[in-house]
TORKE-685830 format. One record per residue (C-alpha): residue in one letter; x, y, z. Coordinates in steps of 0.25 Angstrom, whole numbers, plus 5000, padded with zeros to 4 digits. Last residue first. Layout:
AXYZ
...
***
This chain:
A605252575315
R604552715312
H603352675322
H604352645334
S605052765332
Q603852855334
I603252775346
G604652775353
D604752935349
L603352945355
L603752875368
A605052935370
R604353075369
M603353035378
N604353025389
M603852915399
Y603652955412
Q604252945426
N603852965440
I603152835440
P604452745438
Y604452715424
Y603752585418
N602552615425
T602352725413
I602352615402
I603052705391
R604352645397
I604052515390
D604652565377
K604552485364
V603652585357
E602552475354
K602752405368
A602652525375
L601452565368
Y600752435369
I601052435385
H600452575385
G599252525378
L599052405387
E598752515398
H597752585390
I596952455386
I597052415400
S596352545405
Y595452575393
K594052585401
Q594652635414
P594852535426
L594252575438
Y595252515444
K596552545440
I597252455430
N598752405432
I599252335420
L600552255422
F601352235411
A602152095411
K603452035413
K603051975425
E604352005433
V604452135426
D603052185429
F602752305419
T601852415424
I600552485418
D599652575423
D598152605426
W598152705439
E598652695454
F598452545455
I598152465468
N596852545472
E595852425474
G594552455477
I593952395463
E594952305458
E596252365451
C596652295437
R597952225434
I598252195420
I599452095417
I600152115404
K601152015398
E601452065384
D601451975372
I600152015367
L600352155368
D600452205354
M601352265343
***
């Protein structure tokens, strides 16, 4: 499993901008692309961390584990995530 066929756009804040609350991922339906937003000052592994979310979502075939897929007040059920990982590895 890899991310080679995914369209991914990385957007980074510049000094003095305040456009992102935190590092996050959204999916742009029109562009059919994942948008990774990186807050300034970027942490050392920010982009790798966010790519890991996309990789895991593909691995378990459940885009819902990307938090911004849901309204901000809803969270992924971790039991459903773990069940998805376990069933994937049994297959």
